[in-house]
Residue frames as a rotation matrix with the C-alpha (Angstrom) as fourth column:
MET 1
-0.422 0.900 -0.113 -5.39
0.581 0.363 0.729 -39.30
0.696 0.242 -0.676 -12.39
PRO 2
-0.505 0.257 0.824 -7.67
-0.518 -0.854 -0.051 -36.76
0.690 -0.453 0.564 -10.70
ARG 3
-0.976 0.219 0.010 -9.20
0.101 0.490 -0.866 -37.60
-0.194 -0.844 -0.500 -7.38
ARG 4
-0.466 0.885 0.010 -12.90
-0.101 -0.064 0.993 -38.32
0.879 0.461 0.119 -7.40
ARG 5
-0.909 0.264 0.323 -15.57
-0.342 -0.031 -0.939 -38.07
-0.237 -0.964 0.119 -4.78
PHE 6
-0.655 0.756 0.016 -18.89
0.728 0.626 0.279 -39.76
0.201 0.195 -0.960 -4.36
SER 7
-0.839 0.467 0.279 -21.88
-0.465 -0.882 0.077 -37.45
0.282 -0.065 0.957 -4.69
PRO 8
-0.777 0.616 0.128 -24.80
0.353 0.595 -0.722 -38.58
-0.521 -0.516 -0.679 -2.58
GLY 9
0.099 0.948 -0.302 -28.13
0.004 -0.304 -0.953 -38.49
-0.995 0.093 -0.034 -4.36
THR 10
-0.029 -0.146 -0.989 -26.67
-0.936 -0.344 0.078 -39.01
-0.352 0.927 -0.127 -7.82
GLY 11
0.885 0.450 -0.119 -27.34
-0.464 0.832 -0.304 -42.72
-0.038 0.324 0.945 -8.01
GLY 12
0.655 -0.686 0.318 -23.74
0.375 0.659 0.652 -43.66
-0.656 -0.308 0.689 -7.22
ASN 13
0.747 -0.410 0.523 -22.18
0.444 -0.277 -0.852 -41.43
0.495 0.869 -0.025 -9.86
VAL 14
0.250 -0.777 -0.578 -18.71
0.788 -0.184 0.588 -40.13
-0.563 -0.602 0.566 -9.14
GLU 15
0.923 0.029 0.383 -17.68
0.263 -0.774 -0.576 -36.60
0.280 0.633 -0.722 -10.08
PRO 16
-0.006 -1.000 -0.020 -14.14
0.767 0.008 -0.642 -35.19
0.642 -0.019 0.766 -10.19
LEU 17
0.311 -0.011 -0.950 -12.98
0.809 -0.521 0.271 -32.90
-0.498 -0.854 -0.153 -7.41
PRO 18
0.985 -0.001 0.175 -12.38
0.094 -0.840 -0.535 -29.28
0.147 0.543 -0.827 -8.39
TYR 19
0.169 -0.985 0.021 -8.76
0.836 0.132 -0.532 -28.36
0.521 0.108 0.847 -9.05
LEU 20
0.991 0.123 -0.060 -7.45
0.134 -0.783 0.607 -26.05
0.028 -0.610 -0.792 -6.32
GLU 21
0.080 -0.997 0.009 -4.12
0.868 0.065 -0.491 -24.27
0.489 0.047 0.871 -6.17
SER 22
0.350 -0.025 -0.937 -2.65
0.712 -0.643 0.283 -21.53
-0.609 -0.765 -0.207 -4.05
SER 23
1.000 -0.005 0.007 -1.72
0.001 -0.810 -0.587 -18.09
0.009 0.587 -0.810 -5.34
PRO 24
-0.291 0.256 -0.922 -0.02
-0.570 -0.820 -0.048 -16.65
-0.768 0.511 0.385 -7.31
HIS 25
0.478 0.575 0.664 -2.04
0.228 0.649 -0.726 -17.86
-0.849 0.498 0.179 -10.24
LEU 26
0.950 -0.287 0.121 0.07
0.036 -0.285 -0.958 -15.91
0.309 0.915 -0.261 -12.72
HIS 27
0.543 -0.825 -0.155 3.79
0.608 0.259 0.751 -16.49
-0.579 -0.502 0.642 -12.61
ALA 28
0.932 -0.354 0.076 6.42
-0.214 -0.707 -0.675 -13.95
0.293 0.613 -0.734 -13.59
ARG 29
0.401 -0.870 -0.286 10.17
0.731 0.492 -0.473 -14.12
0.553 -0.020 0.833 -13.61
GLN 30
0.158 -0.306 0.939 10.44
-0.334 -0.911 -0.241 -11.10
0.929 -0.276 -0.247 -11.32
GLU 31
-0.487 -0.368 -0.792 11.97
0.643 0.462 -0.611 -11.37
0.590 -0.807 0.012 -7.91
THR 32
0.402 0.672 -0.622 10.44
0.915 -0.269 0.301 -9.88
0.035 -0.690 -0.723 -4.78
THR 33
-0.299 -0.607 -0.736 13.04
0.587 -0.726 0.360 -7.11
-0.753 -0.324 0.573 -4.77
GLN 34
-0.947 -0.046 0.317 12.04
0.302 -0.459 0.836 -5.98
0.107 0.887 0.449 -8.27
ILE 35
-0.085 0.993 0.080 8.34
0.719 0.006 0.695 -6.03
0.690 0.116 -0.715 -7.41
MET 36
0.370 0.199 -0.908 8.86
0.875 -0.402 0.269 -4.06
-0.311 -0.894 -0.323 -4.19
ARG 37
-0.684 -0.653 -0.324 11.01
0.460 -0.732 0.503 -1.52
-0.566 0.195 0.801 -6.06
ALA 38
-0.726 0.497 0.475 8.17
0.385 -0.278 0.880 -1.00
0.569 0.822 0.011 -8.55
VAL 39
0.298 0.851 -0.432 5.72
0.870 -0.056 0.489 -0.54
0.392 -0.522 -0.758 -5.66
ILE 40
-0.013 -0.382 -0.924 7.94
0.738 -0.628 0.249 2.09
-0.675 -0.678 0.290 -4.05
TYR 41
-0.925 -0.376 0.060 8.39
0.304 -0.634 0.711 3.97
-0.229 0.676 0.700 -7.33
SER 42
-0.427 0.835 0.348 4.66
0.542 -0.071 0.837 3.93
0.724 0.546 -0.422 -8.00
LEU 43
0.421 0.593 -0.686 3.94
0.902 -0.192 0.388 5.42
0.099 -0.782 -0.616 -4.55
LEU 44
-0.559 -0.754 -0.346 6.39
0.781 -0.619 0.088 8.31
-0.280 -0.221 0.934 -4.94
PRO 45
-0.689 0.332 0.644 3.94
0.201 -0.767 0.610 10.60
0.696 0.550 0.462 -6.83
ALA 46
0.428 0.888 -0.171 1.30
0.400 -0.016 0.916 10.12
0.810 -0.460 -0.362 -4.13
CYS 47
0.241 -0.429 -0.871 3.87
0.954 -0.061 0.294 10.87
-0.179 -0.901 0.394 -1.41
ALA 48
-0.807 -0.558 0.194 5.03
0.589 -0.783 0.201 13.98
0.039 0.277 0.960 -3.27
ALA 49
-0.274 0.801 0.532 1.42
0.159 -0.508 0.846 15.17
0.949 0.316 0.012 -3.61
ALA 50
0.561 0.474 -0.679 0.83
0.712 0.142 0.687 14.59
0.422 -0.869 -0.258 0.10
VAL 51
-0.237 -0.727 -0.644 3.87
0.897 -0.419 0.143 16.69
-0.374 -0.544 0.751 1.00
TYR 52
-0.827 -0.044 0.560 2.79
0.376 -0.785 0.493 19.39
0.418 0.618 0.666 -1.47
PHE 53
-0.018 0.948 0.317 -0.76
0.117 -0.313 0.942 19.62
0.993 0.054 -0.106 -0.15
PHE 54
0.841 0.451 -0.299 -0.17
0.277 0.117 0.954 18.96
0.465 -0.885 -0.026 3.57
GLY 55
0.590 -0.666 0.456 3.40
-0.727 -0.684 -0.059 20.12
0.351 -0.297 -0.888 4.15
LEU 56
-0.352 -0.903 -0.246 6.32
-0.631 0.423 -0.650 18.53
0.691 -0.074 -0.719 5.92
ARG 57
-0.266 0.323 0.908 4.07
-0.851 0.365 -0.379 16.93
-0.454 -0.873 0.178 8.52
ALA 58
0.815 0.547 -0.188 2.91
-0.562 0.672 -0.481 14.51
-0.137 0.498 0.856 5.83
LEU 59
0.243 -0.826 -0.508 6.54
-0.455 0.366 -0.812 13.57
0.857 0.428 -0.287 5.22
TRP 60
-0.584 -0.414 0.698 6.96
-0.796 0.121 -0.593 12.98
0.161 -0.902 -0.401 8.96
VAL 61
0.279 0.779 0.561 3.86
-0.766 0.533 -0.359 10.75
-0.579 -0.329 0.746 9.01
LEU 62
0.813 -0.016 -0.582 5.12
-0.458 0.600 -0.656 8.79
0.359 0.800 0.481 5.97
LEU 63
-0.194 -0.976 -0.096 8.52
-0.578 0.193 -0.793 8.30
0.793 -0.099 -0.602 7.59
LEU 64
-0.508 0.034 0.860 7.08
-0.829 0.252 -0.500 7.12
-0.234 -0.967 -0.100 10.92
ALA 65
0.586 0.794 0.163 4.60
-0.688 0.593 -0.417 4.80
-0.428 0.132 0.894 9.23
THR 66
0.598 -0.433 -0.675 7.31
-0.459 0.506 -0.731 3.27
0.658 0.746 0.104 7.06
LEU 67
-0.499 -0.843 0.201 9.70
-0.628 0.192 -0.754 2.74
0.598 -0.502 -0.625 9.97
GLY 68
-0.212 0.511 0.833 6.90
-0.862 0.304 -0.406 1.26
-0.461 -0.804 0.376 12.08
CYS 69
0.799 0.552 -0.239 5.90
-0.593 0.659 -0.462 -1.18
-0.098 0.511 0.854 9.36
VAL 70
0.244 -0.799 -0.549 9.48
-0.428 0.420 -0.801 -2.29
0.870 0.430 -0.239 8.77
ALA 71
-0.613 -0.489 0.621 10.05
-0.749 0.111 -0.653 -2.76
0.250 -0.865 -0.434 12.50
VAL 72
0.159 0.755 0.636 6.87
-0.808 0.470 -0.355 -4.81
-0.567 -0.457 0.685 12.97
GLU 73
0.813 0.114 -0.572 7.66
-0.496 0.649 -0.576 -6.98
0.305 0.752 0.584 9.94
ALA 74
-0.173 -0.958 -0.230 11.19
-0.488 0.286 -0.825 -7.66
0.856 -0.030 -0.517 11.24
ALA 75
-0.533 0.018 0.846 9.85
-0.834 0.159 -0.528 -8.47
-0.144 -0.987 -0.070 14.72
CYS 76
0.548 0.810 0.208 7.24
-0.730 0.585 -0.353 -10.87
-0.408 0.042 0.912 13.34
GLN 77
0.623 -0.381 -0.683 9.85
-0.402 0.593 -0.698 -12.65
0.671 0.710 0.216 11.22
ARG 78
-0.515 -0.827 0.223 12.14
-0.604 0.166 -0.779 -13.00
0.608 -0.537 -0.586 14.21
LEU 79
-0.215 0.522 0.826 9.31
-0.875 0.272 -0.400 -14.37
-0.433 -0.809 0.398 16.35
ARG 80
0.819 0.554 -0.149 8.48
-0.550 0.685 -0.477 -16.92
-0.162 0.473 0.866 13.66
GLY 81
0.263 -0.815 0.516 12.14
-0.062 0.519 0.852 -17.91
-0.963 -0.256 0.086 13.42
THR 82
0.663 -0.032 0.748 12.39
0.728 0.261 -0.634 -17.11
-0.175 0.965 0.197 9.70
ALA 83
-0.444 -0.877 0.183 14.96
0.893 -0.415 0.176 -15.03
-0.078 0.241 0.967 7.90
VAL 84
0.172 0.440 -0.881 14.41
0.343 -0.865 -0.365 -11.29
-0.923 -0.240 -0.300 8.20
THR 85
-0.341 -0.222 0.913 13.71
0.927 0.081 0.366 -10.05
-0.155 0.972 0.179 4.68
VAL 86
0.539 0.574 -0.616 12.85
0.504 -0.806 -0.310 -6.40
-0.675 -0.143 -0.724 5.24
SER 87
-0.323 -0.736 -0.595 15.64
-0.166 -0.575 0.801 -5.44
-0.932 0.358 0.064 2.87
ASP 88
-0.333 0.277 0.901 13.53
0.842 0.518 0.152 -6.72
-0.425 0.809 -0.406 -0.06
ALA 89
0.671 0.719 0.180 12.10
0.731 -0.602 -0.322 -3.23
-0.123 0.347 -0.930 -0.44
VAL 90
0.135 -0.690 -0.712 15.40
0.185 -0.688 0.702 -1.35
-0.973 -0.227 0.035 -0.51
PRO 91
0.911 0.411 0.017 15.46
0.097 -0.175 -0.980 0.48
-0.400 0.895 -0.199 -3.85
TRP 92
0.482 -0.790 -0.378 19.26
-0.875 -0.415 -0.249 0.47
0.040 0.451 -0.892 -4.34
């Protein structure tokens, strides 16, 4: 039975509360590893274009940014006391 709330000014009428749920609203049978692999594969053309247009310095920036993000994620998970799951994005 849905919860109900009293609405002031409606003469004592009761209206149902809106239904709220957290994301994801669409469910798929994919695991996090599969989703992260698809994200990495979809970013490869943009990375290749960056290296083509801007040279090897773009590759260096991509490498440093990736390593920094992985390190910060691992540190935050350790601080929170949860399992370190940075290997979810490993494409092999």
